[in-house]
C-alpha positions in Angstrom: -20.5 -12.2 11.1 -21.1 -14.0 14.3 -19.4 -12.8 17.4 -18.1 -16.3 18.0 -15.9 -16.4 14.9 -12.3 -16.8 16.0 -10.6 -13.9 14.3 -7.1 -12.5 15.2 -7.5 -9.2 16.9 -5.4 -6.2 15.7 -3.1 -4.6 18.2 -4.7 -1.9 20.4 -5.9 1.0 18.4 -4.7 4.5 19.2 -7.7 6.8 19.3 -5.9 9.7 17.7 -4.7 7.6 14.8 -8.1 6.1 14.0 -9.9 9.4 14.4 -7.6 10.8 11.7 -8.3 7.7 9.6 -4.6 7.2 8.8 -3.7 3.6 9.8 -6.2 1.0 8.7 -5.9 -2.7 8.1 -9.2 -3.6 6.3 -11.1 -1.6 3.8 -14.9 -2.4 3.5 -16.3 -0.9 0.4 -19.4 -1.3 -1.8 -21.5 0.4 -4.4 -24.0 1.4 -1.6 -27.3 0.0 -0.4 -26.0 -3.5 0.2 -25.2 -3.6 3.9 -21.6 -2.4 4.1 -22.4 -0.5 7.3 -23.4 -3.7 9.0 -20.2 -5.4 7.9 -18.2 -2.5 9.2 -19.9 -2.7 12.6 -18.8 -6.3 12.9 -15.3 -5.9 11.4 -14.4 -2.9 13.6 -14.6 -5.2 16.6 -11.6 -7.2 15.3 -9.6 -5.0 12.9 -8.9 -1.4 12.1 -11.3 -0.4 9.2 -12.3 2.7 7.2 -14.9 5.0 8.9 -18.3 3.4 9.4 -20.0 6.8 8.7 -17.9 7.3 5.5 -16.4 10.5 6.9 -13.1 9.4 5.3 -14.9 9.1 1.9 -13.6 5.5 1.4 -16.7 3.3 1.8 -18.0 3.9 -1.7 -14.8 5.0 -3.5 -14.5 3.8 -7.1 -12.0 1.0 -7.7 -10.2 3.1 -10.3 -9.1 5.5 -7.5 -6.9 2.9 -5.8 -3.2 2.2 -6.4 -1.7 -1.2 -5.9 1.6 -1.6 -3.9 3.8 -4.7 -4.1 0.7 -6.9 -4.8 0.0 -6.9 -1.1 -1.8 -3.6 -0.4 -3.7 -0.8 -2.0 -3.7 2.9 -1.1 -5.6 6.1 -1.7 -4.3 9.5 -0.6 -1.7 7.9 1.6 -4.1 5.5 3.4 -3.0 1.9 2.9 -5.1 -1.3 3.3 -3.7 -4.8 3.3 -7.2 -6.5 3.2 -10.3 -5.5 1.2 -13.9 -6.7 1.5 -16.1 -5.7 -1.4 -19.8 -6.0 -0.5 -22.0 -6.6 -3.6 -25.7 -7.0 -4.0 -28.7 -6.1 -6.0 -28.1 -3.0 -8.2 -31.7 -1.8 -7.6 -30.8 -1.5 -3.9 -27.9 0.8 -4.8 -30.2 3.0 -6.9 -32.8 3.1 -4.0 -30.0 3.9 -1.5 -28.6 6.7 -3.7 -32.0 8.2 -4.2 -32.8 8.0 -0.4 -29.5 9.7 0.6 -29.0 12.2 -2.1 -32.3 12.6 -4.0 -30.7 12.0 -7.3 
């Protein structure tokens, strides 16, 4: 994303709330190895997102773990998201990323 894209900014973010990872607007998720961290770096400038370092465990969570609410949001363990960006790419990059990070 370019910095000159005119996106609507979220209201000011309370440091205590985002540190706990409770109130987030946009979930950025992927199978891994496809640049989701880069997308998160850009999106966090404009919206509340899941944790860029995956400390909340949501960046690579399987789709089957999420619950739909009123067709307008999804949640996992009480964390709701009204927008979702799924980053996809070459499956070989996913395998390489998993091997590099976890040695499996």
